[in-house]
C-alpha positions as CSV (number, residue, x, y, z in Angstrom):
1,M,90.3,48.1,57.2
2,S,86.5,48.3,57.1
3,Q,84.6,51.6,57.2
4,S,83.1,50.8,60.6
5,A,86.6,50.1,62.1
6,Q,87.9,53.4,60.6
7,Q,85.0,55.3,62.1
8,N,85.5,53.7,65.5
9,E,89.2,54.6,65.4
10,S,88.3,58.2,64.4
11,N,85.8,58.4,67.3
12,T,88.4,57.1,69.7
13,V,91.0,59.6,68.6
14,E,88.4,62.4,68.8
15,S,87.3,61.3,72.3
16,N,90.9,61.1,73.4
17,G,91.5,64.6,72.0
18,R,88.5,66.0,73.9
19,S,89.7,64.4,77.1
20,A,93.1,65.8,76.6
21,R,91.7,69.2,76.0
22,R,89.5,69.0,79.1
23,A,92.3,67.8,81.4
24,P,93.1,70.5,83.9
25,V,96.6,71.9,83.9
26,S,98.5,71.3,87.1
27,I,100.5,74.3,88.3
28,P,103.0,74.2,91.1
29,I,101.9,75.9,94.3
30,I,104.8,78.4,94.1
31,F,103.1,80.0,91.1
32,Y,99.9,80.5,93.1
33,L,101.9,82.0,96.0
34,A,103.7,84.3,93.5
35,F,100.4,85.4,92.1
36,L,99.1,86.0,95.6
37,V,102.1,88.1,96.4
38,A,101.6,90.1,93.2
39,V,97.9,90.5,93.9
40,V,98.6,91.8,97.4
41,V,101.8,93.8,96.9
42,L,101.3,95.5,93.5
43,P,97.9,97.1,94.2
44,A,99.2,98.1,97.6
45,T,102.2,99.7,96.0
46,A,100.1,101.4,93.4
47,F,97.7,102.7,96.0
48,T,100.5,103.9,98.1
49,A,102.0,105.7,95.1
50,V,98.6,107.4,94.4
51,L,98.4,108.4,98.1
52,L,102.0,109.8,97.9
53,A,101.1,111.7,94.8
54,R,98.0,113.2,96.4
55,H,100.1,113.9,99.5
56,N,102.7,115.6,97.4
57,V,100.0,117.8,95.8
58,A,98.7,118.7,99.2
59,Q,102.3,119.3,100.4
60,E,103.0,121.4,97.3
61,E,99.8,123.4,98.1
62,T,101.1,123.9,101.6
63,V,104.6,125.0,100.4
64,Q,102.9,127.3,97.8
65,T,100.8,128.9,100.5
66,F,103.7,129.2,102.8
67,T,106.0,130.8,100.2
68,V,103.4,133.2,99.0
69,A,102.7,134.2,102.6
70,T,106.5,134.6,103.2
71,A,106.8,136.9,100.1
72,R,103.9,139.0,101.3
73,S,105.4,139.1,104.8
74,V,108.7,140.4,103.3
75,L,106.8,143.0,101.3
76,Q,104.9,144.1,104.4
77,S,108.2,144.3,106.3
78,V,109.7,146.5,103.6
79,E,106.7,148.7,103.4
80,R,106.7,149.1,107.2
81,E,110.4,150.2,106.9
82,I,109.5,152.8,104.2
83,S,106.5,154.0,106.1
84,G,108.8,154.5,109.1
85,M,111.2,156.5,106.9
86,I,108.3,158.6,105.6
87,T,107.2,159.3,109.2
88,T,110.8,160.1,110.3
89,Q,111.1,162.4,107.3
90,R,108.0,164.2,108.2
91,V,109.2,164.7,111.8
92,L,112.6,166.0,110.7
93,M,110.9,168.5,108.3
94,S,109.0,169.9,111.3
95,I,112.1,170.7,113.3
96,E,112.2,174.5,114.1
97,A,115.9,175.0,113.3
98,L,115.3,173.8,109.7
99,N,112.3,176.1,109.3
100,A,114.2,178.9,110.8
101,G,117.1,178.4,108.3
102,N,119.6,177.5,111.0
103,L,121.0,174.6,108.9
104,A,124.1,174.0,111.1
105,E,122.0,173.4,114.2
106,F,119.6,171.3,112.2
107,H,122.5,169.3,110.8
108,D,123.7,168.4,114.3
109,H,120.1,167.7,115.5
110,A,119.4,165.4,112.5
111,Q,122.6,163.5,112.8
112,T,121.9,162.8,116.5
113,A,118.3,161.8,115.7
114,L,119.3,159.4,112.9
115,A,122.4,157.9,114.5
116,G,122.2,154.1,114.3
117,T,119.2,154.0,112.0
118,G,121.2,153.7,108.7
119,S,119.3,156.7,107.3
120,Y,120.6,160.1,106.4
121,F,118.8,163.4,105.7
122,I,119.5,165.6,102.6
123,I,118.1,169.1,101.7
124,A,118.3,169.9,98.0
125,D,117.1,173.1,96.0
126,D,115.0,173.2,93.0
127,E,118.1,172.7,90.8
128,F,118.6,169.4,92.7
129,N,121.9,170.6,94.3
130,Q,122.5,169.4,97.8
131,I,122.4,172.0,100.5
132,L,122.8,169.7,103.5
133,N,123.7,166.0,103.9
134,T,124.0,164.4,107.3
135,R,126.1,161.7,105.8
136,V,129.0,164.2,105.8
137,D,130.0,167.0,108.1
138,Y,128.2,170.3,107.8
139,G,130.0,172.6,105.3
140,T,131.5,169.8,103.2
141,P,131.1,170.8,99.6
142,L,128.3,168.8,98.0
143,G,127.2,168.2,94.4
144,P,123.9,167.5,92.9
145,V,121.7,164.6,94.0
146,S,122.5,161.3,92.3
147,D,118.9,160.3,91.5
148,L,117.3,163.1,89.5
149,G,114.2,161.0,88.4
150,S,112.7,160.7,91.8
151,A,113.6,164.4,92.6
152,R,111.7,165.6,89.5
153,R,108.7,163.5,90.4
154,A,108.7,164.9,94.0
155,L,108.4,168.4,92.6
156,E,105.2,167.4,90.8
157,T,103.4,165.9,93.8
158,P,103.0,166.8,97.5
159,D,103.3,163.1,98.4
160,A,106.5,161.2,99.3
161,V,108.2,159.6,96.3
162,V,110.3,156.4,96.8
163,S,113.2,156.1,94.3
164,D,114.6,153.0,92.6
165,V,118.0,151.8,93.7
166,F,121.0,153.8,92.5
167,F,124.6,154.2,93.3
168,G,125.1,157.2,95.6
169,Q,128.0,159.4,94.8
170,T,128.4,160.6,98.4
171,A,127.7,157.2,100.0
172,Q,129.7,155.3,97.4
173,E,127.3,152.4,97.5
174,Y,123.8,151.5,96.4
175,V,121.1,153.5,98.2
176,F,117.5,154.5,97.7
177,N,115.7,157.8,98.6
178,V,112.4,158.8,100.0
179,V,111.9,162.3,98.5
180,R,109.2,164.9,99.5
181,Q,108.8,168.6,98.6
182,R,109.1,170.9,101.6
183,P,105.8,172.6,102.0
184,G,105.6,176.4,101.9
185,I,109.2,177.0,100.7
186,T,109.8,179.2,97.7
187,P,111.8,178.5,95.6
188,P,111.0,174.8,96.2
189,Q,113.3,172.6,98.2
190,L,113.4,168.8,98.6
191,A,113.7,166.9,101.8
192,I,115.4,163.5,101.1
193,L,115.8,160.7,103.5
194,T,118.3,158.3,102.1
195,Q,119.3,154.8,103.2
196,N,121.7,152.1,102.1
197,A,120.0,149.3,100.1
198,S,121.9,146.7,102.1
199,S,120.0,147.7,105.2
200,L,116.9,146.1,103.7
201,S,118.5,142.7,103.7
202,N,117.5,142.1,107.3
203,A,113.8,142.1,106.2
204,L,114.7,139.2,103.9
205,L,117.2,137.2,105.9
206,T,114.9,137.0,108.9
207,R,112.2,135.2,106.9
208,E,112.5,131.4,106.6
209,L,111.8,129.8,103.3
210,P,111.6,126.2,102.3
211,Q,114.8,124.5,101.2
212,G,115.9,125.6,97.7
213,W,113.9,128.8,97.7
214,H,115.4,132.3,97.4
215,V,113.9,135.8,97.7
216,A,114.9,139.2,96.4
217,L,113.6,142.8,96.6
218,V,113.8,144.6,93.3
219,D,112.8,148.1,92.1
220,S,110.6,148.9,89.2
221,S,113.4,148.3,86.8
222,N,114.1,144.8,88.2
223,I,117.4,146.0,89.9
224,V,118.1,144.2,93.1
225,L,117.9,146.2,96.3
226,A,118.3,143.2,98.7
227,A,118.4,139.5,98.4
228,S,118.7,136.4,100.5
229,Q,122.1,135.0,101.0
230,D,123.9,134.3,97.7
231,A,120.7,134.7,95.7
232,A,121.6,137.9,93.8
233,S,123.9,140.9,94.0
234,I,122.6,144.4,95.0
235,G,122.5,146.8,92.0
236,E,122.5,144.0,89.5
237,P,119.4,143.1,87.4
238,L,117.6,140.0,88.7
239,F,117.6,137.1,86.2
240,I,113.9,136.5,87.0
241,P,111.9,138.7,84.6
242,L,109.0,140.8,86.0
243,R,105.6,140.1,84.5
244,E,102.5,142.1,84.2
245,G,99.7,141.0,86.5
246,S,102.2,139.8,89.1
247,G,101.2,139.7,92.7
248,G,98.9,136.6,92.7
249,A,98.6,134.0,95.3
250,R,100.0,131.2,93.2
251,W,103.3,130.1,91.7
252,I,104.2,131.2,88.2
253,D,106.1,128.7,86.0
254,T,109.0,130.5,84.3
255,N,111.6,129.1,81.9
256,I,114.9,130.8,81.9
257,A,117.8,129.6,79.8
258,G,116.2,126.2,79.4
259,E,115.6,125.7,83.2
260,D,112.2,125.8,84.7
261,Y,111.5,127.8,87.9
262,K,108.6,128.3,90.2
263,T,108.3,132.0,91.0
264,I,106.2,134.3,93.2
265,I,106.1,138.0,92.6
266,Q,104.5,140.5,95.0
267,Y,104.1,144.2,94.1
268,S,104.2,147.1,96.5
269,I,101.9,150.0,95.7
270,L,103.7,152.2,98.3
271,T,107.2,151.8,96.8
272,G,106.6,150.5,93.3
273,W,109.0,147.7,94.2
274,Y,108.6,143.9,93.9
275,V,109.4,141.0,96.1
276,V,110.4,138.0,94.0
277,A,110.7,134.5,95.4
278,W,111.9,131.6,93.2
279,A,113.1,128.0,93.2
280,P,114.1,125.5,90.5
281,S,111.1,123.3,89.6
282,S,113.4,120.3,89.9
283,Q,114.1,121.1,93.6
284,V,110.4,121.7,94.2
285,A,109.6,118.3,92.7
286,E,112.6,116.6,94.3
287,P,110.8,115.5,97.5
288,L,108.2,113.6,95.4
289,R,110.8,112.2,93.1
290,T,112.9,111.0,96.1
291,T,109.8,109.6,97.8
292,L,108.7,107.8,94.7
293,L,112.2,106.4,94.2
294,W,112.3,105.2,97.8
295,L,108.8,103.7,97.3
296,L,110.0,101.9,94.2
297,A,113.0,100.6,95.9
298,G,110.9,99.6,98.9
299,A,108.4,97.9,96.6
300,V,111.2,96.0,94.9
301,V,112.6,94.9,98.2
302,I,109.2,93.9,99.5
303,V,108.4,92.0,96.3
304,G,111.8,90.3,96.5
305,L,111.3,89.4,100.2
306,A,107.7,88.3,99.6
307,G,108.8,86.3,96.6
308,L,111.6,84.6,98.6
309,A,109.1,84.0,101.4
310,A,106.6,82.6,98.9
311,W,109.3,80.3,97.5
312,L,110.3,79.0,100.9
313,I,106.7,78.5,101.9
314,G,106.0,76.8,98.6
315,Q,108.9,74.5,99.1
316,Q,107.7,73.6,102.6
317,I,104.1,73.1,101.4
318,A,105.2,71.1,98.3
319,S,107.4,68.9,100.4
320,S,104.6,68.3,102.9
321,V,102.1,67.6,100.2
322,R,104.5,65.1,98.7
323,G,104.8,63.5,102.1
324,L,101.0,63.3,102.4
325,A,100.9,61.7,98.9
326,R,103.3,59.0,100.1
327,Q,101.2,58.4,103.2
328,A,98.0,58.2,101.1
329,R,99.7,55.6,98.8
330,A,100.9,53.7,101.8
331,M,97.3,53.7,103.3
332,G,96.0,52.5,99.9
333,A,98.5,49.6,100.1
334,G,97.3,48.8,103.6
335,Q,100.6,49.7,105.2
336,E,101.1,51.2,108.6
337,I,101.2,55.1,108.5
338,V,103.0,57.2,111.1
339,A,101.8,60.8,111.6
340,M,104.5,63.3,110.5
341,A,105.2,66.6,112.1
342,Y,104.9,68.9,109.0
343,P,105.7,72.6,109.4
344,V,102.2,73.6,108.3
345,Q,99.7,72.9,111.0
346,E,96.8,72.0,108.7
347,L,99.0,69.6,106.7
348,A,100.2,68.0,110.0
349,A,96.5,67.6,110.9
350,V,95.9,65.9,107.5
351,S,98.8,63.6,108.2
352,E,97.4,62.7,111.6
353,A,94.0,62.1,110.0
354,L,95.6,59.9,107.4
355,A,97.4,58.0,110.1
356,D,94.2,57.7,112.1
357,A,92.3,56.6,109.0
358,G,95.0,54.1,108.1
359,A,94.8,52.7,111.6
360,K,91.0,52.5,111.5
361,R,91.2,50.9,108.1
362,R,93.6,48.2,109.4
363,Q,91.4,47.8,112.4
364,A,88.3,47.6,110.2
365,E,90.0,45.0,108.0
366,T,90.9,43.0,111.1
367,E,87.4,43.3,112.5
368,S,86.0,42.3,109.1
369,R,88.2,39.2,109.0
370,F,87.2,38.5,112.6
371,L,83.5,39.0,111.9
372,M,83.7,36.7,108.9
373,R,85.2,34.0,111.1
374,E,82.6,34.9,113.8
375,V,79.8,34.7,111.2
376,A,81.0,31.3,110.0
377,H,81.3,30.2,113.6
378,R,77.9,31.5,114.7
379,S,76.3,30.1,111.5
380,K,77.8,26.7,112.3
381,N,76.4,27.0,115.9
382,Q,73.0,28.1,114.6
383,L,72.8,25.3,112.2
384,T,73.9,22.9,115.0
385,V,71.2,24.3,117.3
386,I,68.5,24.3,114.6
387,S,69.4,20.7,113.8
388,A,69.2,19.7,117.4
389,M,65.9,21.6,117.7
390,A,64.5,19.7,114.7
391,K,65.6,16.3,116.0
392,Q,64.3,16.9,119.5
393,T,61.0,18.4,118.2
394,A,60.5,15.4,116.0
395,R,60.9,13.0,118.9
396,G,58.1,14.7,120.9
397,A,55.7,15.2,117.9
398,D,52.9,12.8,117.2
399,N,52.4,14.1,113.6
400,V,53.8,16.3,111.0
401,E,51.5,19.2,111.8
402,K,52.5,19.2,115.4
403,F,56.2,19.0,114.5
404,V,55.9,22.0,112.1
405,E,54.1,24.1,114.7
406,N,56.5,23.4,117.5
407,F,59.6,23.7,115.3
408,Q,58.3,27.0,113.9
409,N,57.7,28.5,117.3
410,R,61.2,27.6,118.5
411,L,62.7,29.1,115.4
412,Y,60.7,32.3,116.1
413,G,62.1,32.4,119.6
414,L,65.6,32.0,118.2
415,A,64.9,34.7,115.7
416,R,63.7,37.2,118.4
417,S,67.0,36.7,120.2
418,T,68.9,37.3,116.9
419,D,66.9,40.5,116.3
420,L,67.9,41.8,119.7
421,L,71.5,41.0,118.8
422,L,71.3,43.0,115.6
423,A,69.5,45.9,117.3
424,H,72.0,46.3,120.1
425,G,75.2,45.3,118.3
426,T,78.4,45.0,120.3
427,Q,77.2,46.8,123.4
428,G,75.4,43.7,124.6
429,I,71.8,42.6,125.0
430,G,69.9,43.6,128.1
431,L,68.6,40.6,130.1
432,R,65.3,42.4,130.8
433,D,64.8,43.0,127.0
434,L,65.5,39.4,126.3
435,F,62.9,38.2,128.8
436,R,60.4,40.7,127.5
437,T,60.9,39.6,123.9
438,Q,60.5,35.9,124.7
439,I,57.7,36.2,127.3
440,D,55.4,38.8,125.7
441,P,54.1,36.6,122.9
442,F,52.7,34.2,125.5
443,R,51.8,36.4,128.4
444,P,48.2,36.9,129.5
445,E,46.4,40.3,129.2
446,D,46.6,41.0,132.9
447,P,50.1,42.5,133.4
448,S,50.1,41.8,137.1
449,R,50.5,38.1,136.4
450,V,54.1,38.7,135.1
451,V,56.7,40.2,137.4
452,K,60.3,40.8,136.3
453,T,62.8,42.2,138.7
454,G,66.5,42.5,138.6
455,V,69.6,44.6,138.1
456,N,70.7,45.9,134.7
457,V,72.7,43.0,133.1
458,Y,74.0,42.9,129.5
459,L,74.7,39.6,127.7
460,N,77.1,38.7,125.0
461,V,76.0,37.0,121.8
462,Q,76.3,33.4,123.0
463,A,74.6,34.0,126.3
464,A,71.8,35.9,124.6
465,Q,71.1,33.0,122.2
466,V,71.2,30.3,124.9
467,L,69.2,32.2,127.5
468,G,66.8,33.4,124.7
469,M,66.1,29.8,123.8
470,A,65.7,28.9,127.5
471,A,63.3,31.7,128.1
472,H,61.3,30.7,125.0
473,E,61.0,27.1,126.2
474,L,60.0,28.3,129.7
475,A,57.4,30.7,128.3
476,T,56.1,28.0,126.0
477,N,55.7,25.5,128.9
478,A,54.1,28.2,131.0
479,A,51.5,28.8,128.3
480,K,50.9,25.1,127.9
481,Y,51.1,23.7,131.5
482,G,52.1,26.4,133.9
483,A,51.3,30.0,135.0
484,F,49.8,31.2,131.8
485,S,47.6,28.1,131.2
486,R,45.1,28.8,134.0
487,E,43.4,31.9,135.4
488,G,45.2,33.2,138.5
489,G,48.5,31.8,137.5
490,K,51.5,34.1,138.0
491,L,55.1,34.2,136.8
492,T,57.9,35.8,138.8
493,V,61.4,36.2,137.2
494,N,64.1,37.6,139.5
495,W,67.8,38.0,138.9
496,N,70.7,39.6,140.7
497,R,74.5,39.4,140.9
498,A,75.3,36.9,143.6
499,G,78.5,36.6,145.4
500,G,81.5,34.9,143.8
501,G,81.0,36.6,140.4
502,R,77.9,34.8,139.3
503,L,74.4,35.8,138.0
504,H,71.6,34.2,140.1
505,L,68.4,33.8,138.0
506,V,65.1,32.4,139.4
507,W,62.1,31.5,137.3
508,R,59.1,30.7,139.6
509,E,55.6,29.8,138.4
510,T,52.6,29.7,140.7
511,V,49.7,27.8,139.2
512,P,46.2,27.2,140.9
513,G,45.4,23.5,140.9
514,F,48.9,22.7,139.8
515,E,49.5,19.1,138.5
516,P,53.2,18.1,138.5
517,P,54.6,17.2,135.1
518,S,55.7,13.8,134.0
519,D,59.3,12.8,134.2
520,R,59.6,12.7,130.4
521,K,62.3,15.1,129.1
522,G,61.2,17.1,126.2
523,F,63.2,19.7,124.1
524,G,62.6,22.4,126.7
525,T,64.1,20.4,129.5
526,V,67.1,19.5,127.3
527,V,67.7,23.2,126.6
528,L,67.4,24.2,130.2
529,Q,69.4,21.4,131.8
530,T,72.0,20.6,129.1
531,M,72.5,23.5,126.8
532,V,72.5,26.3,129.4
533,A,74.7,24.3,131.7
534,G,77.1,23.3,129.0
535,A,77.3,26.5,126.9
536,L,77.4,28.9,129.9
537,K,79.0,26.6,132.5
538,A,76.0,27.3,134.6
539,D,74.5,25.4,137.6
540,V,70.9,24.6,136.8
541,E,68.4,23.4,139.4
542,R,64.7,22.4,138.8
543,T,62.3,22.2,141.8
544,V,58.7,21.1,141.6
545,H,56.7,22.8,144.3
546,A,53.1,22.0,145.2
547,D,51.9,25.2,143.4
548,G,54.3,25.3,140.5
549,I,57.8,24.8,139.0
550,E,60.8,26.8,140.0
551,W,64.0,26.9,137.9
552,V,67.2,28.4,139.4
553,F,70.3,29.2,137.3
554,S,73.7,30.3,138.6
555,I,75.8,31.6,135.7
556,P,79.4,32.8,135.9
557,L,79.5,36.6,135.0
558,E,82.5,36.1,132.7
559,Q,80.3,33.8,130.5
560,I,77.8,36.5,129.8
561,D,80.2,39.6,129.7
562,P,79.7,41.5,126.3
563,D,83.4,42.2,126.2
564,R,84.3,38.5,126.4
565,D,86.0,37.2,123.3
566,S,83.8,35.1,121.1
567,P,84.5,31.4,121.4
568,E,86.8,29.8,119.0
569,N,85.9,26.9,116.9
570,D,87.3,24.3,119.3
571,E,85.1,25.5,122.2
572,L,82.4,23.3,123.7
573,E,79.5,23.0,121.3
574,P,76.0,22.9,122.9
575,D,74.9,19.3,123.5
576,V,71.1,19.3,122.8
């Protein structure tokens, strides 16, 4: 193999390789629809997840504010309870029987005053022995007070001291005391208002907390005084440890035995107690987790449904497109195409357009074949007419120059009619335009010498050619011998639709000093009397008046109708 052939083969391979690389990859429509679903659904899902996360943060802030407010409300309720006890204690200490030392009377009075309150009054000496206790009958032997710590503190301050919770020996349940030193008593005595710790539970149980949250009231040693239902036991240490700096307005994250909790701790300055609210972090985050799981499940379902819908739509579109491809191939083969009712409206419109285009193509092909036959037929007629024109012109010509001039003028007249035909196409040629085109080259400068009147009439191709030649011959004769040959001559052309479905056309010349023509028949006379009559089945009448010539044509309207089918080859040819 020669070096040139090898180089050509190499170039061909390289060119084919580049063409293959440049060829676009066809991808089924289902992949585009799947991509569309992903583009729409996935960002929407992600955006929804972000919105849910932000909503959860806002919801968490709301729950946090609510739980902190609830803890403070519980603390305020407990402090109001203790403040009420301090007030009650002060009132009882002012009773006259107590100050007068009439303890039996005071005992009865205090029992009556405290009935139904859950509180009991105790008087103790400086050795912390009970002198009086309204929890039992007066005179019942009493022992020392159960909580010595608060009693000792009360002897050191004139203010009321609130004890921690403790187990009361007399009450035989957990209680707390409000202890105050009786003023002006020597040796000192203590006035103690005691109450069962369980009575404080109402302050907690009447407060609504979000689901999963619990609240407890604990003393300074983190021993439970009261708790919400099943949250903790009174008198037992609370499993939530107290922290320094507690009492803020936000949650505290606490890990106990490997489990995380959200806690709120509020401190009471009046009592030294704490209100503790808590919930497992997992339960606090559960709403968001549940919502996200539902979102994920919903996204999966939506993506699945959207994918299924995309697949179904893709199948419908692909089937429709394949049908359109079959229609397009049928149209290319020139076959008849029937519009299909595809499920996609736009594709159905394309199918209708293809069917319409196919029909128009077949119609155009039919028209092309018809026009080719028509051109052949008209060319044959034109050649026949031109041949007759040449022969007749030669008979009346004295020399070659005269023959050329006359023959050329007649060809120009025929050409003007053909120009009108090309300009107006299949809509027909106006009779007024035809006369204007043929008469204007010969008309005098004075426009009043030519008058054309008549209704709007359109001619088919054959009628336009025949009447164009007739008008040219009449105008030529008018210029040579008739109305245009002398000053004062006048031409009147009038036409109308006469009865019986005919066109009535009158050509009337008025010539001063008119001289009648000879009987010799030239080409013009042949055209007027023979060709018009034969080709258009017209009645032609020529009248010679004293002042000029008059031609009258009566033509059937069906012979000049633009919608009339063109004549076939075997129709009558013009006899010129």
